[in-house]
KEMARTI-628841 format. One record per residue (C-alpha): x, y negated, z negated. Coordinates in steps of 0.05 Angstrom, whole numbers, always signed. Each point is the difference from the previous one (the first is absolute). Layout:
<<X, Y, Z>>,
...
This chain:
<<+496, +787, -2663>>,
<<+58, +14, -46>>,
<<+36, -60, -30>>,
<<+59, +10, +47>>,
<<-47, +1, +60>>,
<<-34, -63, -23>>,
<<+67, -37, -9>>,
<<+23, +23, +69>>,
<<-65, -23, +33>>,
<<-6, -65, -39>>,
<<+70, -21, -22>>,
<<-20, -73, -7>>,
<<-56, -50, +9>>,
<<-2, -27, +71>>,
<<-44, -33, +53>>,
<<-53, +54, -9>>,
<<+8, +25, -72>>,
<<-9, -35, -67>>,
<<+4, +32, -70>>,
<<-44, -20, -59>>,
<<+1, +28, -70>>,
<<-72, -22, -14>>,
<<-59, -36, +29>>,
<<+17, -73, -12>>,
<<-55, -39, +36>>,
<<+44, -57, +26>>,
<<+59, +43, +24>>,
<<-45, +53, +31>>,
<<-40, -53, +38>>,
<<+64, -31, +26>>,
<<+26, +66, +28>>,
<<-66, +18, +33>>,
<<-7, -69, +31>>,
<<+71, +1, +26>>,
<<-8, +69, +31>>,
<<-67, -20, +30>>,
<<+31, -61, +34>>,
<<+60, +37, +27>>,
<<+6, +72, +23>>,
<<-35, +37, -57>>,
<<+33, +42, -54>>,
<<-10, +40, -64>>,
<<-1, -22, -72>>,
<<+23, +56, -46>>,
<<-29, -8, -70>>,
<<+34, +39, -56>>,
<<+71, -10, +26>>,
<<+49, -43, -40>>,
<<+48, -51, +29>>,
<<+55, +53, +5>>,
<<-44, +42, +45>>,
<<-14, +53, -53>>,
<<-72, +26, -2>>,
<<-29, -10, -70>>,
<<-71, +20, +21>>,
<<-67, -35, +9>>,
<<-60, +45, +11>>,
<<-55, -22, +47>>,
<<-56, +14, -49>>,
<<-68, -33, +3>>,
<<+22, -58, -45>>,
<<+62, -14, +42>>,
<<-41, +4, +64>>,
<<-52, -49, -24>>,
<<+53, -48, -26>>,
<<+38, +2, +66>>,
<<-62, -14, +41>>,
<<-19, -57, -46>>,
<<+69, -31, +14>>,
<<-4, +15, +74>>,
<<-70, -28, +8>>,
<<+24, -68, -26>>,
<<+49, -5, +59>>,
<<-25, -41, +58>>,
<<-1, +40, +65>>,
<<+51, +55, -15>>,
<<+19, +53, +51>>,
<<-33, +67, -2>>,
<<+21, +39, -62>>,
<<-1, +71, -26>>,
<<+16, +27, -69>>,
<<+37, +65, -4>>,
<<+47, +39, -46>>,
<<+68, +33, +3>>,
<<+27, +51, -50>>,
<<+75, -6, -15>>,
<<+24, +55, -46>>,
<<-70, +7, -29>>,
<<-6, -75, -12>>,
<<-57, -30, +39>>,
<<+10, -69, +29>>,
<<-54, -43, +33>>,
<<+9, -26, +71>>,
<<-33, -61, +30>>,
<<+6, +8, +75>>,
<<-8, -66, +36>>,
<<-12, -12, +75>>,
<<+16, -66, +32>>,
<<-57, -44, +21>>,
<<-14, -6, +74>>,
<<-40, -65, -7>>,
<<-2, -52, -55>>,
<<+49, -7, -57>>,
<<+1, +26, -71>>,
<<+7, -44, -62>>,
<<+4, +14, -74>>,
<<-59, -18, -45>>,
<<+33, -67, -15>>,
<<+10, -15, +74>>,
<<+73, +19, +12>>,
<<+19, +23, +70>>,
<<+61, +46, -1>>,
<<+39, +43, +49>>,
<<+48, +58, -10>>,
<<+73, -16, +13>>,
<<+47, +58, -15>>,
<<-21, +20, -71>>,
<<-28, -68, -20>>,
<<-69, -31, +3>>,
<<+10, -72, +22>>,
<<-37, -60, +25>>,
<<+10, -4, +76>>,
<<+44, -54, +30>>,
<<-32, -52, +45>>,
<<+19, +40, +63>>,
<<-23, +66, -30>>,
<<-66, -32, -20>>,
<<-13, -27, +70>>,
<<+13, +69, +31>>,
<<-43, +35, -52>>,
<<-59, -47, +8>>,
<<+3, +1, +76>>,
<<-3, +76, -1>>,
<<-52, +9, -53>>,
<<-51, -57, -4>>,
<<-68, +17, +29>>,
<<-59, -46, -6>>,
<<-58, +32, -37>>,
<<-63, +10, +40>>,
<<-49, -27, -52>>,
<<+39, -65, -13>>,
<<+5, -20, +74>>,
<<-45, -56, +24>>,
<<-60, +21, +41>>,
<<-33, -39, +57>>,
<<-58, -21, -46>>,
<<-4, -60, -46>>,
<<-35, -2, -67>>,
<<-57, -37, +35>>,
<<-13, +63, +41>>,
<<-14, +42, -61>>,
<<-69, +32, -6>>,
<<-38, -39, -55>>,
<<-29, +63, -33>>,
<<+67, +36, +2>>,
<<+35, -61, -29>>,
<<-52, -4, -55>>,
<<+11, +74, -17>>,
<<+75, -9, +0>>,
<<-3, -61, -46>>,
<<-45, +39, -47>>,
<<+47, +59, -1>>,
<<+59, -45, -17>>,
<<-42, -44, -47>>,
<<+15, -62, +42>>,
<<-48, -57, -10>>,
<<-37, -12, +65>>,
<<-11, -73, -15>>,
<<+74, -15, +15>>,
<<+15, -47, +57>>,
<<+33, +27, +63>>,
<<+71, -18, -23>>,
<<-7, +33, -68>>,
<<-34, +61, +29>>,
<<+55, +7, +52>>,
<<+52, -5, -55>>,
<<-36, +52, -43>>,
<<-2, +49, +58>>,
<<+72, -16, +19>>,
<<+21, +20, -71>>,
<<-32, +68, +14>>,
<<+34, +9, +68>>,
<<-64, -9, +41>>,
<<+17, -69, +29>>,
<<+65, -29, +26>>,
<<+15, -72, +17>>,
<<+27, -17, +69>>,
<<+6, -71, +26>>,
<<-50, -24, -52>>,
<<-52, +53, +21>>,
<<-26, +53, -46>>,
<<+5, +64, +41>>,
<<-25, +67, -25>>,
<<+55, +52, -7>>,
<<-15, +66, +32>>,
<<-20, +26, -68>>,
<<-46, -60, -8>>,
<<-31, +14, +69>>,
<<-13, +73, -19>>,
<<-43, -23, -59>>,
<<-31, -63, +30>>,
<<-10, +12, +75>>,
<<-54, +51, +18>>,
<<+34, +27, +63>>,
<<+73, -8, -20>>,
<<+11, +75, -7>>,
<<-20, +10, +73>>,
<<+48, -54, +24>>,
<<+57, +30, -42>>,
<<-10, +67, +36>>,
<<-32, +64, -24>>,
<<-3, -23, -72>>,
<<-60, +42, -19>>,
<<-17, +66, -33>>,
<<-20, +58, +44>>,
<<-35, +59, -33>>,
<<-5, +68, +32>>,
<<-49, +51, -29>>,
<<+9, +75, +11>>,
<<-50, +56, -11>>,
<<+56, +50, -13>>,
<<+74, -5, -16>>,
<<+27, +23, +68>>,
<<-50, -27, +51>>,
<<-10, -66, +36>>,
<<-31, -59, -35>>,
<<-75, -8, +9>>,
<<-5, -74, -19>>,
<<+46, -60, +6>>,
<<-15, -65, -36>>,
<<+38, -67, -3>>,
<<+2, -51, -56>>,
<<+21, -71, +16>>,
<<-4, -66, -37>>,
<<+44, -28, -55>>,
<<+45, +47, -40>>,
<<-48, +3, -60>>,
<<-59, +13, +47>>,
<<+37, +57, +35>>,
<<+21, +33, -66>>,
<<-69, -7, -33>>,
<<-41, +21, +61>>,
<<+44, +60, +18>>,
<<+0, +24, -73>>,
<<-76, -5, -6>>,
<<-12, +37, +66>>,
<<+49, +56, -15>>,
<<-27, +7, -71>>,
<<-69, +10, +29>>,
<<+24, +50, +52>>,
<<+35, +42, -52>>,
<<-63, +9, -41>>,
<<+2, +36, -67>>,
<<-5, +68, -33>>,
<<-67, +11, -33>>,
<<+9, +41, -64>>,
<<-50, +15, -56>>,
<<+30, +9, -69>>,
<<-52, +18, -52>>,
<<-57, -48, +13>>,
<<+44, -54, +29>>,
<<+12, -13, +74>>,
<<+70, -22, +20>>,
<<+16, -32, +67>>,
<<+75, +7, +5>>,
<<+34, -41, +54>>,
<<+46, +38, +46>>,
<<+54, -52, -10>>,
<<+7, -53, -54>>,
<<-22, -66, +32>>,
<<+54, -40, -36>>,
<<+56, +43, +28>>,
<<-29, -2, +70>>,
<<-8, -76, -3>>,
<<+71, -9, -26>>,
<<+30, +42, +56>>,
<<-38, -38, +54>>,
<<+16, -68, -32>>,
<<+73, +20, -3>>,
<<-1, +17, +74>>,
<<-30, -67, +17>>,
<<+48, -37, -45>>,
<<+65, +35, +19>>,
<<-11, +14, +74>>,
<<+52, -29, +48>>,
<<-40, -54, +36>>,
<<+55, -6, +52>>,
<<-21, +69, +26>>,
<<-59, -34, +31>>,
<<-19, +57, +46>>,
<<-15, +48, -58>>,
<<-60, +3, -45>>,
<<-4, +31, -69>>,
<<-28, +70, +13>>,
<<-42, +39, -49>>,
<<-15, +72, +16>>,
<<-59, +27, -40>>,
<<+3, +76, -2>>,
<<-39, +50, -43>>,
<<+61, +15, -43>>,
<<+35, -68, -3>>,
<<+1, -74, +16>>,
<<+63, -21, +38>>,
<<+19, -74, +4>>,
<<+56, -20, +48>>,
<<+27, -71, +0>>,
<<+46, -33, +52>>,
<<+70, -13, -28>>,
<<+46, +41, -43>>,
<<+14, -9, -74>>,
<<+33, -66, -22>>,
<<+68, +11, -33>>,
<<+13, +24, -52>>,
<<-64, +42, +3>>,
<<+4, +72, +28>>,
<<-46, +60, -2>>,
<<+41, +27, -59>>,
<<+1, -62, -44>>,
<<-67, -31, +16>>,
<<-26, +14, -70>>,
<<+54, -44, -29>>,
<<+23, -51, +53>>,
<<-41, -55, +30>>,
<<+10, -52, +53>>,
<<-44, -45, +43>>,
<<+0, -14, +75>>,
<<-56, -52, +3>>,
<<+4, -36, -67>>,
<<-53, -53, +17>>,
<<-49, +50, +26>>,
<<+10, +43, -62>>,
<<-9, -58, -48>>,
<<-63, -22, +35>>,
<<-30, +70, +0>>,
<<+12, +3, -75>>,
<<-38, -65, -8>>,
<<-58, +37, +32>>,
<<+9, +57, -50>>,
<<+27, +46, +54>>,
<<+67, +30, -17>>,
<<+36, +7, -66>>,
<<+58, -41, -27>>,
<<+70, +18, +24>>,
<<+19, +71, -18>>,
<<-71, +18, -23>>,
<<-33, +21, +65>>,
<<+32, +68, +7>>,
<<-9, +13, -74>>,
<<-74, -15, +4>>,
<<-8, +48, +60>>,
<<+36, +56, -37>>,
<<-39, -12, -65>>,
<<-67, -3, +34>>,
<<+13, +64, +39>>,
<<+25, +36, -62>>,
<<-59, -24, -43>>,
<<-47, +26, +54>>,
<<+37, +66, -2>>,
<<+21, -4, +72>>,
<<+64, +24, +33>>,
<<+59, -48, +1>>,
<<+1, -50, +58>>,
<<+61, -2, +45>>,
<<+37, -60, +29>>,
<<+42, +12, +62>>,
<<+40, -45, +45>>,
<<-8, +29, +70>>,
<<+59, +0, +49>>,
<<-42, -44, +45>>,
<<+5, -57, -51>>,
<<-68, +8, -31>>,
<<-20, +16, -72>>,
<<-53, +54, -12>>,
<<-38, +11, -65>>,
<<-41, +64, -8>>,
<<-54, +5, -53>>,
<<-21, +73, -9>>,
<<-75, +10, -8>>,
<<+8, +72, -23>>,
<<+11, +9, -74>>,
<<+36, +54, -41>>,
<<-64, +2, -43>>,
<<-71, +14, +20>>,
<<-56, -53, +2>>,
<<-32, +36, -59>>,
<<+64, -7, -41>>,
<<+6, -74, +18>>,
<<-72, -11, -22>>,
<<+13, +38, -65>>,
<<+60, -44, -16>>,
<<-40, -62, +17>>,
<<-56, +22, -47>>,
<<+49, +21, -54>>,
<<+42, -63, -3>>,
<<-54, -54, +12>>,
<<+17, -27, -68>>,
<<+73, +18, -1>>,
<<+62, -31, +32>>,
<<+41, +57, +28>>,
<<+62, -9, +42>>,
<<-6, +29, +70>>,
<<+51, +54, -14>>,
<<-36, +20, -64>>,
<<-64, +12, +40>>,
<<+35, +48, +46>>,
<<+30, +38, -60>>,
<<-68, +4, -33>>,
<<-32, +31, +62>>,
<<+56, +52, +1>>,
<<-15, +16, -73>>,
<<-75, +5, +16>>,
<<+16, +52, +52>>,
<<+23, +45, -57>>,
<<+75, -13, +5>>,
<<+44, +2, -62>>,
<<+46, -59, +13>>,
<<+72, -13, -19>>,
<<+50, -56, +14>>,
<<+29, +38, +59>>,
<<-66, +15, +34>>,
<<-25, -71, -8>>,
<<+67, -28, +24>>,
<<-7, +42, +63>>,
<<-73, -20, +8>>,
<<+14, -74, -5>>,
<<+71, +1, +28>>,
<<+27, -35, -63>>,
<<+54, +15, -50>>,
<<-13, +38, -65>>,
<<-5, -64, -41>>,
<<-57, -28, +42>>,
<<-34, +68, +1>>,
<<+3, +6, -76>>,
<<-27, -70, -9>>,
<<-60, +15, +45>>,
<<-16, +64, -39>>,
<<+7, -35, -67>>,
<<-45, -58, +22>>,
<<-55, +49, +19>>,
<<+11, +39, -65>>,
<<-5, -64, -42>>,
<<-63, -21, +37>>,
<<-33, +67, -17>>,
<<-2, +28, +70>>,
<<+53, +54, -10>>,
<<+20, +46, -57>>,
<<+73, +16, -14>>,
<<+21, +72, -10>>,
<<+69, +12, -30>>,
<<+53, -52, -16>>,
<<+64, -30, +27>>,
<<+28, +36, +62>>,
<<-55, +52, -3>>,
<<-58, -50, +0>>,
<<-57, +14, +48>>,
<<-64, -38, +12>>,
<<-71, +21, +19>>,
<<-67, -34, +9>>,
<<-31, -18, -68>>,
<<-58, +45, -20>>,
<<-46, -61, -9>>,
<<+12, -20, +72>>,
<<-48, +39, +43>>,
<<-5, -8, +74>>,
<<-70, -26, +16>>,
<<-45, +44, +42>>,
<<-7, -25, +71>>,
<<+18, +18, +70>>,
<<+11, -36, +66>>,
<<-61, +5, +46>>,
<<+6, +64, +40>>,
<<-8, +4, +75>>,
<<-69, +31, -8>>,
<<-21, -56, -47>>,
<<+25, -52, +50>>,
<<-40, +34, +56>>,
<<-61, -1, -45>>,
<<+8, -75, -13>>,
<<+5, -14, +75>>,
<<-62, +41, +15>>,
<<-38, -35, -55>>,
<<+17, -69, +29>>,
<<-15, +24, +71>>,
<<-69, +24, -21>>,
<<-20, -73, -10>>,
<<+39, -38, +53>>,
<<+48, +8, +59>>,
<<+72, +2, -25>>,
<<+66, -23, +30>>,
<<+72, +14, -18>>,
<<+8, -69, -30>>,
<<-63, +7, -43>>,
<<+24, +66, -29>>,
<<+70, -27, -12>>,
<<-32, -53, -44>>,
<<-44, +49, -38>>,
<<+51, +56, -9>>,
<<+66, -38, -4>>,
<<+30, +45, +53>>,
<<+45, -22, +56>>,
<<-26, +1, +72>>,
<<+32, +66, +19>>,
<<-28, +34, -62>>,
<<-72, -21, +16>>,
<<+11, +18, +74>>,
<<+17, +72, -19>>,
<<-60, +7, -45>>,
<<-47, -27, +53>>,
<<+29, +47, +52>>,
<<-13, +59, -47>>,
<<-72, -21, -12>>,
<<-13, -9, +75>>,
<<+31, +69, +13>>,
<<-46, +30, -53>>,
<<-59, -34, +33>>,
<<-16, -39, -63>>,
<<+12, -67, +34>>,
<<-8, -24, +71>>,
<<+47, -49, +32>>,
<<-30, -58, +40>>,
<<+38, -49, +43>>,
<<+71, +5, +25>>,
<<+70, -21, -20>>,
<<+6, -49, -58>>,
<<-74, -17, +8>>,
<<-21, +69, -24>>,
<<-47, +10, -58>>,
<<-30, +62, -33>>,
<<-70, +21, -20>>,
<<-34, +60, -31>>,
<<-35, +46, +51>>,
<<-70, -25, +18>>,
<<+14, -66, -37>>,
<<-43, -56, +28>>,
<<+42, -62, +15>>,
<<-33, -62, -30>>,
<<-25, -51, +52>>,
<<+44, -54, -29>>,
<<+64, +43, +1>>,
<<+57, -32, +38>>,
<<+55, +44, +28>>,
<<+65, -15, -36>>,
<<+51, -45, +32>>,
<<+67, +30, +16>>,
<<+31, -30, -62>>,
<<-56, +26, -45>>,
<<+16, +73, +13>>,
<<+76, -2, +2>>,
């Protein structure tokens, strides 16, 4: 916009527009809260009180500062940060939607509404209308039909241990301790479990609350139908832990030999997988009782879909900065069981773990159907051999995730500059230069040239260790060697080779076609033997689950 266009479009502050010269924490929170509780609006940062743009760039420092201020607000409406150029002066925009349910408050508890161009406390009549429109009782704080006396003793013991509650307390003190944590509520002198309390203390509560489980669908290829479906029930920590362990086993690992060392490289970092699943369990909308958390396990990715959209102010675009909770008691209790990170840390941990493991970036999408889907790519921009090389090289070093990726690019023979690294990592020139200089100072890279002409290459002392991934012929040889001594199944070879089911299936099909193995049995009960192999008398045909 030109300055004249800006003045014509925004001649004054009004019901939907507020100007700010800077990022004062108190004033900014007041404007966001007032817009959230009324009809929404935009805060323009970098505009003085005369309506003249003086400029405020949305650089990384400003972005982080704004989200720090926003994250202190209690239940704001959905927000988006944007920019507007006015005669080459960039101003920062905070776009605020109104809340559909609940009310926003500043970090010190003030409830405000927007009236004309002012942020004011509502009158008694306005407050009644606002609360009647917005208040919604949280699922996890509602009383359940169970009392504390119905709690499973073992589950109660585990819960007390997680929260470090002394189990020698009498019933009254124990009830009070659990009430402080949102797991018990008092009604008519009776200690009733809240719905969150029931989820953690009643074995079959998830079934009575609806389809509050995790369903996993496994696929042999990316486009076909699933070949196995598995359900995980139980308490939230049981679901998260059991589903993570099962998927981790199904994914297997890449077997790579570097020098004389064998590396078993997981196909996804377990910590990232566990955090995504724990997040789904913690943040799912339990009021959508007919929908389970769905996990689709495909050869190229793991997709986790959770009932319920993002909680304002979180969106797909700002999820790396904003954070909000739907089920606060469930989340706090999961953290007591060491499942789930502190507020604002979960997404960061997922991103860091995937980057450290040199995987592609995960995506977080709010579907139009009101569900949130997280996709963890299994495929990597680097080879298993390169991942093993980095692991062997930096066993004694602490390299940042982005530095590992840069080092691999240098090892491929690239002569690196700020611009090429910025493009590789999708960062600005400052961050690119810092990464290159860290690797140079640690002795991994050598600098050629100075200042704007500086280039970086792999240091001469850093030699890529000899070692290759096992070839297909070598994998076939390993299978035949095992089969010469015993009947083999898909599951047995998955364990020995670290391959997924579909990878072993293809190798076995090749060996049968080449008449090097014979298939016995049918369906999932099939097993394989070398031609003319004598089956031991004590051999028991595998159960269906053994050969999956």
